[in-house]
KOLVEXDREN-337358 format. One record per residue: residue number from 1; x, y, z of N, C-alpha, C in turn. Coordinates in nm, 3 decimals, padded with zeros to 5 digits. Each point is the difference from the previous one (the first is absolute). Layout:
BEGIN
   k     n_X     n_Y     n_Z    ca_X    ca_Y    ca_Z     c_X     c_Y     c_Z
 NUM       X       Y       Z       X       Y       Z       X       Y       Z
...
***
This chain:
BEGIN
   k     n_X     n_Y     n_Z    ca_X    ca_Y    ca_Z     c_X     c_Y     c_Z
   1  03.246 -00.213 -01.500 -00.065 -00.044 -00.123  00.032  00.099 -00.112
   2  00.055 -00.053 -00.112  00.038  00.090 -00.106 -00.084 -00.013 -00.125
   3 -00.108 -00.076  00.004 -00.084 -00.017 -00.119 -00.085  00.124 -00.023
   4 -00.044  00.023 -00.124 -00.089  00.114 -00.027 -00.127 -00.004  00.084
   5 -00.056 -00.120  00.020 -00.121 -00.011  00.082  00.022  00.054  00.141
   6  00.118 -00.023  00.056  00.027  00.038  00.139 -00.011  00.150  00.020
   7  00.020  00.077 -00.107 -00.002  00.145  00.013 -00.137  00.062 -00.026
   8 -00.095 -00.081 -00.045 -00.136  00.051 -00.025 -00.062  00.043  00.133
   9 -00.069  00.115 -00.002 -00.056  00.056  00.124 -00.152  00.012 -00.008
  10 -00.061 -00.003  00.116 -00.144  00.019  00.012 -00.031  00.055  00.137
  11 -00.129  00.013  00.031 -00.044  00.056  00.127 -00.078 -00.105  00.079
  12  00.049 -00.030  00.119 -00.067 -00.089  00.094 -00.046  00.080  00.121
  13 -00.103 -00.050  00.069 -00.037  00.066  00.125  00.028 -00.089  00.121
  14  00.045 -00.124 -00.024  00.037 -00.084  00.113  00.069 -00.126 -00.052
  15  00.092 -00.052  00.079  00.054 -00.134 -00.020 -00.025 -00.074  00.130
  16 -00.086 -00.100 -00.006 -00.042 -00.073  00.120  00.064 -00.137  00.001
  17  00.066 -00.031  00.108  00.068 -00.128  00.013 -00.082 -00.098  00.082
  18  00.030 -00.128 -00.018 -00.058 -00.110  00.079 -00.152 -00.010 -00.015
  19 -00.050  00.021 -00.121 -00.142 -00.020 -00.026 -00.024 -00.147 -00.035
  20 -00.118 -00.051  00.038 -00.036 -00.139 -00.033 -00.134 -00.006 -00.072
  21 -00.046  00.112 -00.053 -00.135  00.005 -00.057 -00.003  00.022 -00.151
  22  00.107  00.043 -00.061 -00.004  00.039 -00.141  00.098 -00.081 -00.083
  23 -00.030 -00.129 -00.009  00.087 -00.093 -00.069  00.049 -00.107  00.095
  24  00.063 -00.105 -00.052  00.044 -00.110  00.086  00.116  00.038  00.091
  25  00.003 -00.062  00.117  00.112  00.018  00.092  00.008  00.138  00.060
  26  00.116  00.030  00.056  00.027  00.132  00.059  00.050  00.091 -00.111
  27 -00.059  00.122 -00.007  00.027  00.085 -00.116  00.031  00.144  00.041
  28  00.071  00.067 -00.089  00.018  00.144  00.009 -00.091  00.063 -00.105
  29 -00.079  00.099  00.041 -00.095  00.062 -00.091  00.045  00.141 -00.033
  30  00.010  00.029 -00.129  00.030  00.135 -00.048 -00.131  00.063 -00.043
  31 -00.040  00.107  00.069 -00.127  00.067 -00.026  00.023  00.118 -00.094
  32 -00.057 -00.008 -00.120  00.016  00.100 -00.104 -00.098  00.115  00.017
  33  00.047  00.121 -00.027 -00.089  00.118 -00.004 -00.072  00.005 -00.134
  34 -00.126  00.042  00.006 -00.078  00.020 -00.121 -00.098 -00.112 -00.025
  35 -00.125  00.035 -00.029 -00.103 -00.099 -00.031 -00.105  00.064 -00.089
  36 -00.048 -00.069 -00.104 -00.103  00.057 -00.087 -00.139 -00.010  00.059
  37 -00.017 -00.080  00.106 -00.131 -00.015  00.063 -00.011  00.093  00.121
  38 -00.126  00.029  00.035 -00.029  00.077  00.121 -00.109 -00.074  00.078
  39  00.032 -00.119  00.046 -00.096 -00.082  00.074 -00.039  00.073  00.128
  40 -00.129  00.009  00.027 -00.043  00.078  00.116  00.037 -00.069  00.131
  41  00.036 -00.129 -00.005  00.041 -00.072  00.119  00.152 -00.011  00.014
  42  00.075  00.065 -00.086  00.145 -00.017 -00.005  00.064  00.016  00.138
  43  00.081 -00.097  00.040  00.066  00.006  00.130  00.138  00.063 -00.008
  44  00.044  00.033 -00.122  00.129  00.067 -00.020 -00.020  00.128 -00.080
  45 -00.069  00.099  00.055 -00.024  00.123 -00.077  00.129  00.071 -00.038
  46  00.106 -00.024  00.076  00.128  00.063 -00.030  00.063 -00.057 -00.127
  47 -00.058 -00.110 -00.051  00.054 -00.062 -00.121 -00.059  00.060 -00.127
  48 -00.109  00.072  00.009 -00.075  00.036 -00.120  00.073  00.102 -00.088
  49  00.054  00.103  00.059  00.075  00.098 -00.077  00.133 -00.059 -00.045
  50  00.041  00.031 -00.122  00.124 -00.055 -00.053  00.124  00.071  00.053
  51 -00.018  00.112  00.065  00.112  00.079  00.049 -00.001  00.006  00.152
  52  00.115  00.031  00.063  00.003  00.015  00.146 -00.100  00.105  00.047
  53 -00.056 -00.022  00.119 -00.096  00.096  00.053  00.014  00.012  00.151
  54 -00.041  00.117  00.049  00.018  00.037  00.140 -00.107 -00.062  00.088
  55  00.043 -00.052  00.115 -00.091 -00.054  00.102  00.024  00.075  00.131
  56 -00.106  00.008  00.081  00.009  00.075  00.125 -00.083 -00.069  00.108
  57  00.063 -00.025  00.115 -00.069 -00.058  00.115 -00.002  00.104  00.113
  58 -00.115  00.064  00.025 -00.006  00.105  00.102  00.031 -00.050  00.141
  59 -00.017 -00.131  00.024  00.026 -00.053  00.134  00.148  00.005  00.035
  60  00.086  00.003 -00.100  00.144  00.008  00.026  00.050  00.145  00.009
  61 -00.081  00.092 -00.046  00.045  00.138 -00.016  00.028  00.067  00.135
  62  00.108  00.080  00.004  00.036  00.074  00.120 -00.085  00.126  00.017
  63 -00.076  00.036 -00.103 -00.081  00.121 -00.011  00.091  00.122 -00.019
  64 -00.061  00.109 -00.048  00.076  00.122 -00.024  00.041  00.069  00.129
  65 -00.047 -00.050  00.115  00.048  00.053  00.128  00.147 -00.034  00.021
  66  00.044 -00.110 -00.063  00.136 -00.048  00.025  00.087 -00.009 -00.126
  67 -00.061  00.005 -00.117  00.077 -00.018 -00.123 -00.072  00.065 -00.118
  68  00.072  00.078 -00.079 -00.059  00.063 -00.119  00.085 -00.030 -00.125
  69  00.079 -00.104  00.006  00.093 -00.027 -00.110 -00.072 -00.026 -00.132
  70 -00.108 -00.077  00.003 -00.070 -00.031 -00.125 -00.062  00.127 -00.059
  71 -00.050  00.087  00.087 -00.061  00.124 -00.046  00.103  00.090 -00.067
  72  00.119  00.002  00.055  00.105  00.087 -00.052  00.058 -00.050 -00.132
  73  00.005 -00.132 -00.018  00.068 -00.054 -00.117 -00.092 -00.014 -00.120
  74 -00.132  00.010  00.022 -00.095 -00.023 -00.109 -00.015  00.126 -00.085
  75  00.086  00.014 -00.101 -00.004  00.119 -00.086 -00.126  00.010 -00.085
  76 -00.067 -00.112 -00.040 -00.125  00.016 -00.074 -00.116  00.052  00.084
  77  00.020  00.004  00.133 -00.107  00.048  00.088 -00.114 -00.099  00.017
  78  00.032 -00.130 -00.007 -00.103 -00.103  00.013 -00.031 -00.036  00.145
  79  00.085  00.043  00.094 -00.020 -00.032  00.141 -00.049  00.124  00.075
  80 -00.110 -00.017  00.072 -00.060  00.109  00.077 -00.026 -00.046  00.143
  81 -00.029  00.095  00.086 -00.036 -00.032  00.137 -00.148 -00.038  00.007
  82 -00.026 -00.114  00.061 -00.137 -00.044  00.021 -00.051  00.056  00.133
  83 -00.128 -00.023  00.030 -00.059  00.052  00.124  00.065 -00.059  00.124
  84  00.053 -00.124 -00.012  00.066 -00.064  00.114  00.149  00.029  00.004
  85  00.044  00.099 -00.078  00.141  00.041 -00.005  00.090 -00.108 -00.057
  86 -00.057 -00.084 -00.083  00.077 -00.099 -00.075 -00.006  00.034 -00.148
  87  00.086 -00.060 -00.081 -00.001  00.031 -00.143 -00.130 -00.043 -00.068
  88 -00.043  00.081 -00.093 -00.106 -00.037 -00.094  00.062  00.009 -00.138
  89 -00.010 -00.107 -00.077  00.065 -00.008 -00.130 -00.100  00.029 -00.111
  90  00.029  00.101 -00.077 -00.080  00.030 -00.120  00.061 -00.081 -00.114
  91 -00.061 -00.113 -00.030  00.059 -00.092 -00.099 -00.011  00.052 -00.142
  92 -00.080  00.105 -00.021 -00.003  00.064 -00.132  00.128  00.078 -00.026
  93  00.065  00.047  00.107  00.123  00.077 -00.013  00.125 -00.085  00.018
  94 -00.015 -00.116  00.064  00.117 -00.085  00.028  00.062 -00.051 -00.129
  95  00.130  00.017 -00.015  00.072 -00.047 -00.119  00.065 -00.137  00.020
  96 -00.021 -00.060  00.117  00.060 -00.128  00.034  00.153  00.005 -00.003
  97  00.057  00.115  00.034  00.146  00.009  00.008  00.053 -00.077  00.120
  98 -00.085 -00.016  00.102  00.029 -00.079  00.121  00.113  00.057  00.085
  99  00.035  00.127 -00.020  00.101  00.063  00.084 -00.046  00.008  00.146
 100 -00.129  00.013  00.018 -00.053  00.009  00.137  00.020 -00.130  00.077
 101  00.008 -00.113 -00.072  00.018 -00.129  00.069  00.140 -00.008  00.061
 102  00.098  00.057 -00.067  00.136  00.003  00.055  00.010  00.095  00.118
 103 -00.082  00.104 -00.003  00.006  00.102  00.105 -00.074 -00.041  00.127
 104 -00.094 -00.093 -00.010 -00.086 -00.035  00.114  00.074 -00.089  00.099
 105  00.030  00.047  00.121  00.076 -00.082  00.095 -00.081 -00.115  00.058
 106 -00.133  00.013  00.001 -00.085 -00.104  00.059 -00.044 -00.104 -00.102
 107  00.038  00.020 -00.127 -00.040 -00.089 -00.109 -00.152 -00.009 -00.012
 108 -00.066  00.112  00.031 -00.144  00.008 -00.024 -00.030  00.017 -00.147
 109  00.097  00.048 -00.075 -00.009  00.014 -00.144  00.098 -00.098 -00.065
 110 -00.046 -00.072 -00.100  00.088 -00.092 -00.072 -00.053 -00.018 -00.141
 111  00.081 -00.063 -00.082 -00.040 -00.020 -00.139 -00.026 -00.145 -00.029
 112 -00.105 -00.026 -00.078 -00.026 -00.133 -00.054  00.059 -00.005 -00.140
 113  00.102 -00.082 -00.020  00.058 -00.016 -00.132  00.143  00.046 -00.007
 114  00.086 -00.086 -00.054  00.142  00.032 -00.013  00.055 -00.065 -00.125
 115  00.079  00.075 -00.075  00.063 -00.054 -00.119  00.110 -00.097  00.041
 116  00.000 -00.117 -00.062  00.100 -00.102  00.031  00.035 -00.077 -00.126
 117  00.109 -00.073  00.002  00.045 -00.074 -00.117 -00.024 -00.149  00.020
 118  00.006 -00.072 -00.111 -00.010 -00.146  00.006  00.108 -00.056  00.091
 119  00.120  00.051 -00.010  00.109 -00.050  00.083 -00.028  00.021  00.148
 120 -00.056  00.115  00.036 -00.030  00.027  00.140 -00.108 -00.092  00.053
 121 -00.102 -00.027 -00.082 -00.107 -00.091  00.044  00.056 -00.139  00.022
 122  00.078 -00.049 -00.095  00.052 -00.136  00.012  00.101 -00.012  00.114
 123  00.068  00.107  00.031  00.090 -00.003  00.116 -00.080 -00.026  00.127
 124 -00.118  00.066  00.012 -00.086 -00.022  00.116 -00.057 -00.141 -00.002
 125 -00.038 -00.048 -00.116 -00.059 -00.133 -00.012  00.102 -00.107  00.039
 126  00.122  00.012 -00.046  00.099 -00.106  00.020  00.051 -00.009  00.143
 127 -00.031  00.101  00.081  00.037 -00.010  00.143 -00.074 -00.116  00.067
 128 -00.116 -00.035 -00.054 -00.082 -00.105  00.061  00.005 -00.130 -00.079
 129  00.107 -00.017 -00.078  00.010 -00.116 -00.087 -00.011 -00.133  00.072
 130  00.050 -00.007  00.123 -00.004 -00.127  00.074 -00.144 -00.041  00.028
 131 -00.089  00.097  00.022 -00.141 -00.032  00.026 -00.070 -00.047 -00.127
 132  00.039  00.054 -00.115 -00.060 -00.044 -00.125  00.039 -00.144 -00.030
 133  00.126 -00.032  00.023  00.047 -00.135 -00.030 -00.075 -00.104  00.082
 134 -00.029  00.032  00.124 -00.065 -00.096  00.088 -00.150 -00.009 -00.021
 135 -00.062  00.110 -00.044 -00.146  00.004 -00.008 -00.055 -00.002 -00.142
 136  00.090  00.013 -00.100 -00.048  00.012 -00.137 -00.050  00.138 -00.033
 137  00.042  00.100  00.077 -00.046  00.137 -00.018  00.081  00.077 -00.101
 138 -00.017  00.132  00.003  00.071  00.084 -00.095 -00.053  00.141 -00.002
 139 -00.006  00.058 -00.119 -00.040  00.140 -00.019 -00.140  00.007 -00.061
 140 -00.084  00.088  00.056 -00.133  00.026 -00.056 -00.011  00.148 -00.033
 141 -00.047  00.029 -00.120 -00.031  00.137 -00.041 -00.148  00.025  00.025
 142 -00.028  00.110  00.072 -00.139  00.033  00.031 -00.015  00.152 -00.010
 143 -00.107  00.053  00.058 -00.018  00.144 -00.012 -00.120  00.052  00.076
 144 -00.064  00.101 -00.061  00.017  00.047 -00.133 -00.009 -00.108 -00.107
 145  00.056  00.033 -00.114 -00.001 -00.090 -00.114  00.138 -00.003 -00.063
 146  00.071 -00.114  00.009  00.134 -00.008 -00.058  00.004  00.036 -00.149
 147 -00.105 -00.036 -00.073 -00.002  00.027 -00.144 -00.026  00.148 -00.032
 148 -00.020  00.082  00.103 -00.005  00.145 -00.019  00.140  00.057 -00.024
 149  00.103 -00.079  00.039  00.140  00.030 -00.029  00.060 -00.122 -00.070
 150 -00.043 -00.028 -00.123  00.036 -00.129 -00.062  00.149 -00.020 -00.022
 151  00.072  00.103 -00.041  00.143 -00.017 -00.026  00.074 -00.038  00.128
 152 -00.034  00.065  00.110  00.062 -00.029  00.129 -00.038 -00.140  00.047
 153 -00.129 -00.034 -00.010 -00.047 -00.131  00.046  00.064 -00.113 -00.077
 154  00.003  00.011 -00.132  00.055 -00.108 -00.082  00.151 -00.012  00.021
 155  00.070  00.111  00.010  00.144 -00.006  00.028  00.027 -00.066  00.134
 156 -00.081  00.032  00.099  00.016 -00.059  00.134 -00.025 -00.150 -00.004
 157 -00.103 -00.042 -00.072 -00.030 -00.143 -00.010  00.111 -00.074 -00.076
 158  00.046  00.058 -00.108  00.107 -00.063 -00.077  00.126 -00.018  00.085
 159  00.035  00.105  00.072  00.122 -00.005  00.080 -00.016 -00.097  00.117
 160 -00.120 -00.005  00.058 -00.024 -00.094  00.110  00.015 -00.144 -00.047
 161 -00.055 -00.029 -00.116  00.012 -00.136 -00.053  00.146 -00.032 -00.033
 162  00.075  00.100 -00.047  00.142 -00.021 -00.027  00.075 -00.038  00.127
 163 -00.050  00.051  00.113  00.060 -00.030  00.130 -00.066 -00.122  00.066
 164 -00.081 -00.072 -00.078 -00.066 -00.122  00.048 -00.093  00.027  00.117
 165 -00.066  00.115 -00.002 -00.099  00.035  00.102 -00.138 -00.033 -00.052
 166 -00.078 -00.071  00.080 -00.138 -00.032 -00.035 -00.080  00.130 -00.009
 167 -00.082  00.014 -00.105 -00.071  00.126 -00.024 -00.150 -00.019 -00.005
 168 -00.070  00.099  00.055 -00.146  00.005 -00.008 -00.040  00.145 -00.024
 169 -00.118  00.021 -00.055 -00.050  00.135 -00.021 -00.150  00.003  00.018
 170 -00.048  00.101  00.074 -00.143  00.023  00.012 -00.038  00.115 -00.093
 171 -00.105 -00.020 -00.078 -00.042  00.101 -00.097 -00.151  00.013 -00.004
 172 -00.046  00.120 -00.032 -00.143  00.022 -00.023 -00.036 -00.033 -00.144
 173  00.101 -00.019 -00.085 -00.024 -00.040 -00.137 -00.037  00.111 -00.096
 174 -00.011  00.124  00.050 -00.036  00.113 -00.087  00.130  00.066 -00.048
 175  00.055 -00.055 -00.108  00.130  00.045 -00.050  00.015 -00.046 -00.145
 176  00.108  00.042 -00.063  00.026 -00.046 -00.137  00.023 -00.150 -00.001
 177 -00.069 -00.068 -00.090  00.010 -00.146 -00.007  00.144 -00.044 -00.023
 178  00.071  00.067 -00.089  00.138 -00.038 -00.029  00.089  00.011  00.123
 179 -00.022  00.102  00.083  00.079  00.015  00.123 -00.028 -00.115  00.096
 180 -00.128 -00.034  00.015 -00.037 -00.107  00.093  00.057 -00.134 -00.046
 181 -00.009 -00.029 -00.128  00.054 -00.126 -00.052  00.152 -00.004  00.016
 182  00.066  00.113 -00.022  00.146  00.006  00.019  00.037 -00.026  00.145
 183 -00.074  00.059  00.093  00.026 -00.024  00.142 -00.027 -00.145  00.037
 184 -00.108 -00.055 -00.052 -00.039 -00.137  00.034  00.107 -00.101 -00.039
 185  00.076  00.030 -00.105  00.105 -00.091 -00.045  00.111 -00.016  00.103
 186  00.008  00.092  00.097  00.105 -00.004  00.102 -00.056 -00.032  00.139
 187 -00.122 -00.052  00.006 -00.065 -00.026  00.127 -00.006 -00.149  00.032
 188  00.006 -00.030  00.131 -00.034 -00.133  00.049 -00.146 -00.009  00.041
 189 -00.058  00.115  00.038 -00.140  00.005  00.041 -00.059  00.135 -00.039
 190 -00.122 -00.003 -00.052 -00.073  00.123 -00.028 -00.122  00.005  00.090
 191 -00.016  00.113  00.071 -00.118  00.023  00.085 -00.085  00.104 -00.071
 192 -00.123 -00.038 -00.036 -00.082  00.082 -00.090 -00.130  00.037  00.071
 193 -00.024  00.130  00.012 -00.119  00.047  00.071 -00.119  00.009 -00.095
 194 -00.108 -00.069  00.035 -00.129  00.016 -00.067 -00.101  00.044  00.105
 195 -00.053  00.119 -00.016 -00.082  00.059  00.105 -00.149 -00.012 -00.027
 196 -00.041  00.034 -00.122 -00.142  00.003 -00.036 -00.011 -00.034 -00.149
 197 -00.094 -00.089 -00.036 -00.018 -00.036 -00.141 -00.092  00.097 -00.072
 198 -00.096  00.057  00.069 -00.091  00.096 -00.063  00.076  00.127 -00.033
 199  00.007  00.035 -00.129  00.085  00.111 -00.042 -00.048  00.133  00.055
 200 -00.130  00.023  00.005 -00.051  00.128  00.050  00.033  00.017  00.148
 201 -00.013 -00.109  00.078  00.035  00.008  00.142  00.151  00.016  00.017
 202  00.078 -00.065 -00.087  00.145  00.013  00.007  00.041  00.145 -00.024
 203 -00.063  00.063 -00.098  00.028  00.141 -00.026 -00.039  00.086  00.120
 204 -00.113 -00.031  00.061 -00.050  00.081  00.111  00.093 -00.006  00.121
 205  00.052 -00.119  00.030  00.075 -00.018  00.124  00.152  00.003 -00.016
 206  00.050 -00.011 -00.125  00.145  00.006 -00.020  00.042  00.113 -00.092
 207 -00.095  00.057 -00.073  00.032  00.111 -00.089  00.037 -00.040 -00.142
 208  00.011 -00.132 -00.028  00.036 -00.045 -00.135 -00.086 -00.118 -00.040
 209 -00.004 -00.026 -00.131 -00.066 -00.119 -00.052  00.083 -00.124  00.033
 210 -00.066 -00.115  00.006  00.074 -00.124  00.024  00.031 -00.076 -00.130
 211 -00.035  00.058 -00.115  00.018 -00.070 -00.128  00.146 -00.038 -00.023
 212  00.093  00.093  00.019  00.141 -00.029 -00.019  00.051 -00.100  00.102
 213 -00.049  00.010  00.122  00.042 -00.090  00.108 -00.035 -00.145 -00.035
 214 -00.122 -00.022 -00.044 -00.044 -00.135 -00.034  00.073 -00.052 -00.123
 215  00.017  00.087 -00.100  00.072 -00.040 -00.120  00.144 -00.035  00.031
 216  00.064  00.077  00.087  00.141 -00.025  00.031  00.021 -00.133  00.072
 217 -00.095 -00.039  00.085  00.014 -00.129  00.067 -00.005 -00.113 -00.104
 218 -00.089  00.011 -00.095 -00.006 -00.101 -00.107  00.130 -00.001 -00.081
 219  00.052  00.119 -00.029  00.123  00.009 -00.079  00.118 -00.064  00.073
 220  00.010  00.024  00.130  00.109 -00.058  00.078 -00.013 -00.151  00.005
 221 -00.123 -00.051  00.014 -00.021 -00.145  00.004  00.042 -00.064 -00.133
 222 -00.024  00.070 -00.110  00.039 -00.054 -00.130  00.151  00.010 -00.021
 223  00.059  00.111  00.040  00.143  00.021 -00.023  00.087 -00.082  00.094
 224 -00.045 -00.018  00.124  00.079 -00.070  00.103 -00.087 -00.106  00.068
 225 -00.039 -00.106 -00.069 -00.094 -00.097  00.057  00.054 -00.076  00.120
 226  00.132 -00.005  00.016  00.059 -00.074  00.112  00.020  00.087  00.125
 227 -00.026  00.129 -00.012  00.021  00.091  00.113 -00.113 -00.016  00.103
 228  00.031 -00.033  00.124 -00.103 -00.006  00.103 -00.060  00.138  00.026
 229 -00.133  00.007  00.003 -00.070  00.125  00.021 -00.093 -00.013  00.121
 230  00.011  00.095  00.091 -00.092  00.010  00.112 -00.092  00.118 -00.027
 231 -00.129 -00.027 -00.023 -00.098  00.107 -00.019 -00.055  00.037  00.136
 232 -00.001  00.130  00.030 -00.045  00.049  00.130 -00.117  00.095 -00.016
 233 -00.091 -00.007  00.098 -00.111  00.094  00.006 -00.013  00.055  00.141
 234  00.012  00.131  00.019 -00.031  00.058  00.131 -00.153  00.003  00.016
 235 -00.049 -00.052  00.109 -00.145 -00.006  00.023 -00.042  00.126  00.076
 236 -00.074  00.087 -00.069 -00.032  00.132  00.053 -00.148  00.007  00.035
 237 -00.033  00.036  00.124 -00.141  00.006  00.043 -00.083  00.090 -00.090
 238 -00.114 -00.053 -00.045 -00.093  00.079 -00.078  00.038  00.018 -00.145
 239  00.114 -00.056 -00.042  00.047  00.018 -00.138  00.010 -00.134 -00.072
 240  00.080 -00.093  00.054  00.011 -00.130 -00.066 -00.009 -00.116  00.100
 241 -00.057  00.025  00.117 -00.009 -00.103  00.104 -00.128 -00.082 -00.016
 242 -00.028 -00.042 -00.122 -00.121 -00.077 -00.025  00.031 -00.113 -00.097
 243 -00.082 -00.102  00.003  00.026 -00.120 -00.079  00.004  00.029 -00.149
 244 -00.086  00.089 -00.049 -00.006  00.029 -00.143  00.132  00.060 -00.049
 245  00.055  00.095  00.076  00.124  00.067 -00.041  00.117 -00.097 -00.003
 246  00.010 -00.085  00.103  00.113 -00.093  00.007 -00.018 -00.115 -00.099
 247 -00.124 -00.043 -00.021 -00.025 -00.106 -00.098  00.043  00.044 -00.139
 248 -00.022  00.127 -00.034  00.039  00.050 -00.131  00.151 -00.006 -00.018
 249  00.074  00.028  00.107  00.146 -00.005 -00.008  00.050 -00.143 -00.016
 250 -00.050 -00.092  00.083  00.052 -00.137 -00.008 -00.046 -00.070 -00.127
 251 -00.116  00.038 -00.053 -00.042 -00.055 -00.129  00.097  00.042 -00.110
 252  00.053  00.122  00.011  00.093  00.052 -00.101  00.133 -00.072  00.003
 253  00.050 -00.034  00.119  00.134 -00.058  00.010 -00.001 -00.152  00.003
 254 -00.116 -00.060  00.025 -00.007 -00.147  00.007  00.045 -00.060 -00.133
 255  00.086 -00.098  00.006  00.049 -00.064 -00.120  00.130  00.059 -00.052
 256  00.039  00.119  00.048  00.130  00.054 -00.040  00.111 -00.084  00.061
 257  00.108 -00.026 -00.073  00.107 -00.086  00.052  00.077  00.065  00.114
 258  00.032 -00.080  00.100  00.088  00.038  00.110 -00.047  00.126  00.071
 259 -00.129  00.009  00.028 -00.058  00.116  00.069 -00.058 -00.044  00.134
 260  00.034  00.075  00.104 -00.063 -00.015  00.131 -00.080  00.126  00.030
 261 -00.089 -00.008  00.099 -00.085  00.115  00.032  00.004  00.027  00.150
 262  00.005  00.130  00.033  00.003  00.042  00.140 -00.089  00.121  00.020
 263 -00.080 -00.005  00.107 -00.080  00.115  00.040  00.062  00.062  00.125
 264  00.014  00.133 -00.002  00.061  00.072  00.111 -00.107  00.081  00.073
 265 -00.013 -00.021  00.127 -00.102  00.072  00.078  00.036  00.147  00.013
 266 -00.100  00.085 -00.017  00.019  00.145  00.013  00.053  00.035  00.139
 267  00.094  00.095  00.003  00.050  00.051  00.128  00.017  00.151 -00.010
 268  00.015  00.064  00.114  00.010  00.146  00.004  00.137  00.048  00.044
 269  00.102 -00.081 -00.016  00.132  00.035  00.051  00.061  00.120 -00.071
 270 -00.046  00.031 -00.119  00.056  00.114 -00.072 -00.064  00.133  00.035
 271 -00.101 -00.002  00.087 -00.076  00.123  00.029  00.088  00.117  00.045
 272  00.094 -00.018  00.095  00.080  00.116  00.044  00.076  00.068 -00.111
 273  00.041 -00.077 -00.102  00.082  00.058 -00.107 -00.078  00.103 -00.082
 274 -00.130 -00.017 -00.009 -00.080  00.101 -00.069  00.010  00.134  00.073
 275 -00.005 -00.004  00.132  00.015  00.122  00.078  00.137  00.062 -00.018
 276  00.104 -00.083 -00.004  00.135  00.052 -00.019  00.014  00.074 -00.133
 277 -00.079 -00.041 -00.099  00.006  00.061 -00.132 -00.105  00.109 -00.020
 278 -00.074  00.033  00.107 -00.102  00.104 -00.009 -00.122 -00.043 -00.077
 279 -00.027 -00.132  00.000 -00.114 -00.054 -00.074 -00.097 -00.069  00.094
 280 -00.121 -00.026 -00.048 -00.103 -00.068  00.078 -00.021 -00.140 -00.055
 281 -00.005 -00.097  00.089 -00.026 -00.139 -00.038 -00.151 -00.023  00.003
 282 -00.060 -00.015 -00.117 -00.145  00.003 -00.012 -00.070 -00.118  00.066
 283  00.064 -00.117  00.004 -00.071 -00.118  00.050  00.062 -00.055  00.128
 284  00.061  00.085  00.078  00.074 -00.045  00.119 -00.090 -00.068  00.102
 285 -00.127  00.036  00.006 -00.087 -00.053  00.104 -00.071 -00.128 -00.039
 286  00.019 -00.049 -00.123 -00.067 -00.122 -00.042  00.073 -00.122  00.053
 287 -00.070 -00.115  00.004  00.060 -00.123  00.049 -00.072 -00.118 -00.064
 288  00.073 -00.110 -00.020 -00.060 -00.121 -00.054 -00.091 -00.064  00.103
 289 -00.111 -00.053 -00.047 -00.092 -00.071  00.089  00.068 -00.127  00.052
 290 -00.034 -00.037  00.124  00.056 -00.121  00.059 -00.035 -00.122 -00.087
 291  00.100 -00.080 -00.027 -00.023 -00.122 -00.075 -00.003  00.017 -00.151
 292  00.010  00.123 -00.049 -00.013  00.022 -00.144  00.114 -00.069 -00.078
 293  00.122  00.010  00.049  00.112 -00.062 -00.071 -00.019 -00.152 -00.009
 294 -00.047 -00.061  00.108 -00.023 -00.144  00.000 -00.106 -00.037 -00.102
 295 -00.107  00.080 -00.005 -00.108 -00.027 -00.096  00.052  00.008 -00.144
 296  00.080  00.102 -00.028  00.051  00.017 -00.136  00.096 -00.112 -00.038
 297  00.084 -00.041  00.091  00.093 -00.110 -00.027 -00.075 -00.130 -00.028
 298 -00.106 -00.025  00.076 -00.080 -00.119 -00.023 -00.067  00.004 -00.137
 299 -00.048  00.117 -00.037 -00.063  00.015 -00.131  00.099 -00.029 -00.111
 300  00.121  00.055  00.011  00.102 -00.021 -00.103  00.034 -00.148 -00.011
 301  00.016 -00.066  00.113  00.035 -00.142 -00.001 -00.109 -00.084 -00.066
 302 -00.125  00.029  00.031 -00.110 -00.076 -00.058 -00.017  00.029 -00.148
 303  00.028  00.124 -00.041 -00.020  00.039 -00.140  00.112 -00.053 -00.089
 304  00.123  00.005  00.053  00.116 -00.045 -00.077  00.092 -00.081  00.091
 305 -00.037 -00.125  00.028  00.079 -00.080  00.095  00.143 -00.026 -00.046
 306  00.027  00.014 -00.129  00.136 -00.024 -00.049  00.088  00.124  00.001
 307 -00.058  00.114  00.036  00.079  00.124  00.006  00.071  00.005  00.135
 308  00.134 -00.001  00.002  00.072  00.007  00.128 -00.031  00.132  00.071
 309 -00.048 -00.011  00.122 -00.042  00.116  00.079  00.093  00.017  00.118
 310  00.067  00.114  00.006  00.089  00.029  00.111 -00.084  00.032  00.123
 311  00.027 -00.070  00.109 -00.079  00.019  00.122  00.064  00.102  00.092
***
C-alpha cells in the first residue's frame, strides 16, 4: 500500500480474528490503546493507558532460583526480589522500556501495546477476506477507545473502505465531535456504549461526565442519519442493573433512526489482567442476580416495543 493513509501509525494491544460479536458477520477486531474513561468494571484494563505497559504473570515465572535476566537488564531498578523469590515490579520506577520482556525466556513478562501501521493492520485483516465475503463481515475498531487515536482510526477506516472492507467501530463517545463524525462517514456500523444516564453516577463509576457522550450520539444521528447504530449497555450489578437505569437509556434513544439496543451481561473474564498489571479489580466478586437480564429485556420490550432489541 502506497497511500499516505497506509503509513499512518498507532498503538494497538491486540488484533483478534474470527469474532462474531462486534458487528455483522465474521470480523477482525483491532483493539486500540488508550481510553478517557476508567470504568470500574472494565474488562480490558490493559486498554486504558495510551502507551505500552508491562504485564507480569508469576505463574509462568521460573523464579530467581533459575533465572535473573529481568533483574539484570532493568537499569531503572524497577524489578526486585519478592518474598517468594519472584520479581516484584515497582511501577513507579518502571519506564515501560519493555527490555525485560525480551529477556524473559518463560514469557512471564510481556508488553500490552505495539506500534503498528494502517498497512500492517489491513494486511492482517485481508488474510481473512474469504470469510468476510461469505458472512458479510469485515473490520471492527474497538479498544480502549479508537477515537483516543483519531488520526490513526480515521486513516484506517478510510483505507479499509478503499479496499471495500466492511467497517464497524465501537466507541464510548467521549471524544471530539468532529473526529467522531469524520469516522462515522467511513463506517457501515457504529457500536455506541451508553452506560449510565445519571451524570453524577456516570462520573462516580467511569471518571467522566456523560454530557459529551450523549451530545455526540445526537450529533452522529444528525450528521449520518442512514448509519446503522447499535447502542450497548453493560449491565453491572449494583450500578445499572435496575429498571430505572435502563429505562432512562432506552427513553433517550427511542425514536432515533436506525438504532438497535443491546444489553451485555456483566462478566469477570478480565479479572486476571488486573493482576498482571499490578492492579486490583474492585468488583470482581459481584454477580448479576438470576433472571435479571430477562427481566430487563422484558421491561425494555414493554416500554418501547418498536425499539429493536438484540437478544
